C-alpha positions as CSV (number, residue, x, y, z in Angstrom):
1,M,68.5,87.2,88.8
2,K,67.8,90.8,87.7
3,I,71.0,91.0,85.7
4,V,69.8,87.9,83.0
5,A,66.1,89.1,83.9
6,A,67.2,92.6,82.4
7,A,69.2,91.1,79.6
8,A,66.3,88.7,78.4
9,A,63.8,92.0,78.6
10,L,66.6,93.9,76.2
11,F,67.5,90.2,74.2
12,A,62.9,90.1,73.6
13,G,62.9,93.7,72.9
14,L,65.6,94.2,70.0
15,Y,64.3,91.3,68.5
16,F,61.2,92.0,68.2
17,A,61.9,95.2,66.9
18,L,64.5,93.1,64.5
19,D,61.7,90.4,63.6
20,L,58.5,93.3,62.6
21,N,61.9,94.5,60.4
22,K,61.7,91.5,59.0
23,L,58.0,91.2,58.6
24,H,57.3,94.7,56.7
25,A,60.1,93.8,54.3
26,L,57.9,90.4,53.4
27,Y,60.8,88.3,54.2
28,Y,59.4,85.7,56.8
29,G,59.0,82.1,54.7
30,F,56.4,79.3,54.6
31,D,56.7,78.0,58.3
32,N,55.1,81.4,60.0
33,G,52.3,80.6,57.2
34,I,52.3,77.4,58.6
35,F,51.5,77.9,61.9
36,L,49.6,81.4,61.9
37,Q,47.0,79.5,59.8
38,T,47.0,76.0,61.9
39,L,46.0,78.4,64.5
40,S,43.8,80.6,63.0
41,H,41.9,77.0,62.0
42,F,42.2,75.4,65.0
43,G,40.2,78.0,66.6
44,H,37.8,78.3,64.2
45,D,36.8,74.7,63.3
46,A,39.9,72.5,65.4
47,S,41.0,71.1,62.0
48,A,44.4,72.4,62.4
49,F,44.7,72.4,58.4
50,N,47.1,75.0,56.2
51,W,47.1,75.2,52.6
52,A,50.6,74.9,52.3
53,E,50.7,70.8,53.9
54,G,47.6,70.7,52.3
55,K,46.3,68.8,55.7
56,S,46.5,69.4,59.4
57,H,49.7,69.9,60.7
58,W,48.7,67.4,63.6
59,F,49.3,65.1,60.7
60,V,53.1,66.7,59.8
61,H,54.4,66.4,63.1
62,D,53.1,65.6,67.3
63,S,53.1,69.3,68.4
64,W,49.9,69.9,70.1
65,L,51.7,71.8,72.7
66,L,50.7,74.9,70.0
67,L,47.7,74.7,71.5
68,V,48.5,77.6,74.3
69,L,48.8,79.9,71.1
70,V,45.5,79.6,69.8
71,P,43.7,82.0,72.3
72,F,46.5,84.9,71.3
73,V,45.5,83.9,67.2
74,K,42.2,84.3,67.9
75,V,41.8,87.5,69.5
76,Y,44.8,88.4,67.0
77,P,45.5,86.5,64.0
78,Y,48.5,88.2,63.0
79,Q,52.3,87.7,62.5
80,E,53.3,89.4,65.6
81,T,51.4,87.4,67.8
82,L,54.0,84.6,66.7
83,I,56.6,86.9,66.5
84,A,56.1,87.6,70.2
85,A,56.0,84.5,71.4
86,Q,59.1,83.4,69.7
87,V,61.0,86.1,71.6
88,L,59.4,85.2,74.7
89,L,59.9,82.1,74.5
90,I,63.8,81.9,73.6
91,A,64.7,85.2,76.0
92,G,62.7,82.9,78.6
93,S,64.8,80.4,78.8
94,G,68.1,82.6,79.2
95,V,66.3,83.0,82.6
96,A,65.5,79.2,82.9
97,L,68.8,78.1,82.6
98,Y,70.2,80.8,85.1
99,A,67.9,79.6,87.8
100,F,68.9,75.8,86.9
101,T,72.6,76.8,86.9
102,R,71.7,78.1,90.4
103,G,70.0,75.6,91.8
104,I,72.9,72.6,91.0
105,G,75.0,75.4,92.6
106,V,77.1,77.3,90.7
107,E,78.7,80.7,91.6
108,R,76.4,83.5,90.9
109,I,78.7,85.8,88.6
110,A,79.2,82.1,86.9
111,A,75.9,81.7,86.6
112,T,75.4,85.0,85.4
113,C,77.8,85.1,83.0
114,L,76.3,81.4,81.8
115,A,73.2,83.1,81.0
116,L,74.4,85.5,79.0
117,A,76.6,83.7,77.1
118,Y,73.9,81.6,75.8
119,L,71.7,84.1,75.2
120,I,74.1,86.2,72.7
121,S,75.7,83.6,70.9
122,P,74.7,83.2,67.3
123,A,72.7,80.1,67.7
124,V,70.1,81.6,70.3
125,Q,70.1,85.0,68.1
126,G,69.5,82.9,65.5
127,F,66.2,80.7,67.2
128,A,65.1,84.2,68.1
129,Y,65.6,85.5,64.2
130,N,64.5,82.7,61.8
131,D,61.2,82.0,60.9
132,F,58.7,80.5,64.1
133,S,58.5,76.7,64.9
134,E,57.3,74.5,67.6
135,S,61.0,73.9,68.5
136,H,61.1,77.3,70.2
137,F,59.7,75.6,73.2
138,E,62.7,73.1,73.3
139,P,65.1,75.1,75.5
140,L,62.3,76.6,77.6
141,L,61.1,73.1,78.8
142,I,64.3,71.3,78.6
143,F,65.6,73.6,81.1
144,L,62.4,73.4,83.7
145,F,62.9,69.6,82.9
146,A,66.1,69.7,84.1
147,I,65.3,72.0,87.3
148,A,62.8,69.6,88.2
149,V,65.3,66.3,87.7
150,S,67.5,68.0,90.0
151,R,65.0,69.0,92.4
152,R,64.0,64.6,92.0
153,S,60.4,66.3,91.8
154,L,58.7,63.4,90.5
155,V,55.2,65.1,90.0
156,W,57.0,68.6,87.7
157,I,59.6,65.7,86.3
158,L,56.4,63.9,84.5
159,I,54.6,67.1,83.5
160,M,57.1,68.8,82.0
161,A,58.1,65.6,80.4
162,Q,55.1,65.4,78.9
163,L,54.9,69.2,77.8
164,M,57.9,68.4,76.1
165,L,56.7,65.2,74.5
166,G,53.9,67.4,72.9
167,I,56.6,69.9,70.6
168,K,57.9,67.5,68.1
169,E,57.6,63.6,67.7
170,D,61.4,63.1,67.8
171,L,61.3,64.3,71.9
172,A,60.1,61.4,72.7
173,L,62.8,59.4,71.6
174,F,65.6,61.6,73.2
175,L,63.7,61.2,76.4
176,L,63.2,57.5,76.1
177,W,66.9,57.7,75.9
178,F,67.6,59.8,78.5
179,G,64.6,58.2,81.0
180,V,66.5,55.2,80.4
181,A,70.0,56.7,80.9
182,G,68.7,58.5,84.3
183,A,67.3,54.9,85.2
184,I,70.9,53.7,85.2
185,W,72.9,56.1,86.5
186,Y,70.7,58.6,88.2
187,D,67.3,57.8,89.8
188,R,65.8,54.6,88.9
189,R,61.9,55.3,89.1
190,A,62.2,58.8,87.6
191,G,64.2,57.5,84.9
192,L,61.6,54.9,84.2
193,V,58.5,56.6,84.5
194,V,60.3,59.4,81.5
195,A,60.5,56.5,80.0
196,A,57.7,54.6,79.4
197,L,55.5,58.4,79.5
198,A,57.9,58.7,76.0
199,L,57.2,55.6,74.7
200,V,53.4,55.9,75.1
201,N,53.3,58.8,73.4
202,A,55.6,57.5,70.6
203,I,53.0,54.5,69.7
204,A,50.2,57.3,70.5
205,Y,51.2,59.6,68.0
206,Q,51.7,56.4,65.5
207,A,48.2,54.8,66.0
208,F,46.9,58.5,65.5
209,L,48.6,58.2,62.3
210,L,47.8,55.2,60.8
211,A,44.0,55.7,61.8
212,N,43.8,58.8,59.8
213,G,45.8,57.4,57.3
214,Q,48.9,59.5,57.3
215,H,52.4,59.5,57.9
216,G,54.4,62.2,59.9
217,S,57.1,64.1,58.0
218,V,60.4,62.1,58.9
219,P,63.8,62.9,57.0
220,Q,65.8,60.1,55.6
221,Y,68.7,58.7,57.5
222,S,71.5,56.6,56.7
223,L,74.8,55.7,58.4
224,S,77.1,58.4,56.6
225,V,77.5,62.1,57.4
226,H,77.1,64.3,54.2
227,H,78.9,67.4,55.7
228,L,81.9,66.4,57.7
229,P,83.6,69.6,57.7
230,Q,80.6,71.5,58.0
231,D,79.0,69.6,60.7
232,L,82.5,69.5,62.4
233,A,82.9,73.0,62.6
234,F,79.2,73.1,63.0
235,I,79.8,71.6,66.8
236,I,83.2,73.7,67.0
237,E,81.0,77.0,67.0
238,M,77.9,76.0,69.6
239,L,81.1,74.9,72.0
240,V,82.9,78.2,71.9
241,P,80.0,80.1,73.5
242,F,80.2,77.6,76.4
243,A,84.2,77.7,76.4
244,F,83.6,73.7,75.6
245,A,83.3,73.4,79.4
246,P,80.5,70.3,77.9
247,L,83.5,68.4,76.7
248,L,84.9,67.8,80.3
249,L,81.9,65.7,81.2
250,R,84.6,63.1,79.6
251,W,82.8,59.7,79.0
252,R,79.1,61.3,79.6
253,I,79.4,63.2,76.3
254,L,78.1,60.0,74.4
255,L,74.6,60.9,75.7
256,A,74.3,63.3,73.5
257,L,74.9,61.1,70.8
258,P,71.2,60.8,69.3
259,L,71.1,64.5,68.8
260,V,73.7,65.0,67.1
261,A,72.8,61.9,64.9
262,E,69.8,63.6,64.1
263,L,71.3,66.3,62.9
264,T,74.7,64.8,61.2
265,L,73.0,62.1,59.4
266,A,69.6,63.2,57.8
267,E,69.4,62.8,53.8
268,R,68.6,66.5,53.2
269,T,71.6,67.4,51.3
270,G,69.8,70.9,50.0
271,F,69.2,72.1,53.6
272,P,71.8,70.6,56.4
273,L,69.9,70.4,59.8
274,A,73.4,71.0,61.3
275,R,73.7,75.0,61.2
276,A,73.8,77.4,63.9
277,G,70.5,79.2,64.4
278,T,68.1,76.5,62.5
279,H,65.3,75.4,64.7
280,Y,66.2,71.9,64.8
281,T,69.4,72.4,66.9
282,E,67.2,73.8,70.0
283,A,67.4,70.5,72.0
284,F,71.2,70.1,71.4
285,I,71.9,74.1,72.2
286,A,70.1,73.8,75.2
287,L,72.0,70.6,76.1
288,L,75.0,71.7,75.5
289,A,74.1,75.1,78.2
290,I,72.9,71.8,80.7
291,G,76.7,70.2,80.2
292,A,78.2,73.5,80.9
293,A,76.7,74.5,84.1
294,I,77.2,71.3,85.4
295,V,81.2,71.3,84.8
296,M,80.8,75.2,86.2
297,R,80.0,73.7,89.2
298,E,83.6,73.0,89.6
299,K,85.3,75.0,87.1
300,P,83.0,78.3,87.5
301,A,86.4,80.2,86.0
302,L,85.2,79.0,82.5
303,A,81.9,81.1,82.5
304,R,84.2,84.1,82.2
305,W,85.7,82.3,78.6
306,A,82.2,81.4,77.9
307,L,80.9,84.9,77.8
308,A,84.2,86.4,76.1
309,G,84.1,83.5,73.5
310,S,79.9,83.4,72.8
311,A,80.8,87.9,72.8
312,A,83.2,87.3,70.0
313,M,81.2,84.6,68.1
314,A,78.5,87.2,67.9
315,L,80.5,89.8,66.5
316,F,82.0,87.5,63.7
317,F,79.7,84.7,63.0
318,N,76.3,85.8,64.1
319,T,73.3,84.1,62.4
320,T,71.6,87.3,62.4
321,V,71.8,90.8,61.2
322,L,73.6,92.3,64.0
323,H,77.1,91.5,62.5
324,F,79.7,94.0,60.6
325,G,78.6,94.7,57.0
326,R,74.7,93.7,57.4
327,H,72.1,95.6,57.6
328,L,68.1,95.6,57.9
329,Y,65.3,94.7,55.5
330,V,64.3,97.5,53.1
331,V,60.6,97.4,54.4
332,D,57.7,96.9,51.9
333,R,55.4,98.4,53.9
334,P,52.4,98.6,51.3
335,A,53.0,95.2,49.9
336,Y,52.9,94.3,53.8
337,D,50.0,96.1,54.5
338,A,48.1,94.7,51.1
339,A,48.8,91.4,52.5
340,R,47.5,92.0,55.9
341,E,44.0,93.7,54.9
342,L,43.5,90.2,53.2
343,V,42.9,88.7,57.2
344,A,39.8,90.7,58.4
345,P,37.4,89.6,55.4
346,Q,38.7,86.6,55.0
347,R,39.1,86.6,50.8
348,A,39.7,83.8,48.9
349,I,43.5,84.6,47.4
350,T,46.5,82.2,45.8
351,F,49.8,83.4,46.4
352,S,52.8,81.6,44.4
353,A,56.3,79.9,46.4
354,E,57.8,83.4,45.5
355,E,55.3,85.0,47.3
356,Q,55.7,83.0,50.5
357,G,56.2,86.5,52.4
358,A,53.4,88.0,51.8
359,W,51.2,84.8,52.0
360,S,53.0,84.3,55.9
361,V,51.1,87.9,56.4
362,A,48.1,87.0,55.1
363,A,48.3,83.2,56.4
364,G,45.2,84.4,59.4
365,D,42.8,84.0,56.2
366,L,41.8,80.6,56.3
367,Q,41.4,80.9,52.3
368,A,44.6,82.1,51.8
369,R,46.2,79.9,49.8
370,I,49.7,78.7,48.2
371,T,51.5,76.6,45.6
372,G,54.7,75.4,45.0
373,F,55.1,74.2,48.7
374,G,58.7,72.0,49.2
375,Q,59.7,72.9,45.8
376,P,62.9,74.9,44.8
377,L,62.2,78.5,44.1
378,H,63.0,80.2,41.3
379,V,64.4,83.5,42.8
380,Q,66.0,82.9,46.4
381,K,66.0,86.0,48.6
382,P,69.1,86.6,50.3
383,A,69.7,86.3,54.0
384,W,70.1,89.3,54.7
385,N,70.9,92.8,53.5
386,T,75.0,93.5,52.6
387,K,74.6,97.1,51.8
């Protein structure tokens, strides 16, 4: 645990520094501004309104768990608060994975290797480097839920399930699915209670939307895969850091089908969901880690292969700046300082979509508006510097 905790602390510190570089270069996008302004608004008048979405964020996603961050944003209404929460949640999930792995009987060295492989994998590094999202709560809570399930602690199973249901509305569908599966193959009472809890939450959120004349943000889905070669490459890329161990679960891997379907059947052709490091994939990656841990209980030698594979992927296929040939962003300190100075006096100003980096910094100002959200940008910023 000391090794994993130290690695998690190093991970958090490294990515806090890298994220600050990205922030000071004004490279964060709409999402960071949406969440900072949502939480700032809630702390001010409990409305959860933001100018990008043009309405309360609760009308977009069932993400009430974000309320735990309101006191911190109220004290310090700047992006650094969200960045700190982001890196701590992702780093902490590595520690929780180790605790789960040891709890189900995996050898100490194998459990350590798996946790380290998880932390250095390109996907997890991408979670810490991309924009803030409520999905960053998913890996930590999924691993804590798995610990409760492994101990058959009904109280903690329900607590963790309810917290997960406050991340985003699709978690209700996943918990309904796994609750039914758990009732059939693992623990009837716990599985049925989790399924019922998920169903109640799903109905309650839809009732909330209908009562307010709203509808949530749901991508269009079809029965065809629009990016088959890339999606297959994505799954292989995600399995390498786990030494393909989850595949040894045989027919039980079919339980992951709803998560795979969500990522591959969405008709968002302009922005495929199944890509390393995107927040849409966080639950899927956590599930792969749990599957790998279960297999490594009987085949601990795979953990060393997982660590080696993850290290190779991190060096050559990383989604962040930690990759050969990439460099830190060029900091625009005057522009960052100018945007940050807007927060304290709460002055009204409108940004264009091309200025979303500056808007995300100023979004703690409740009057900081932005236009063009959801529309194609005229100027696309590169994902990283190459010179």
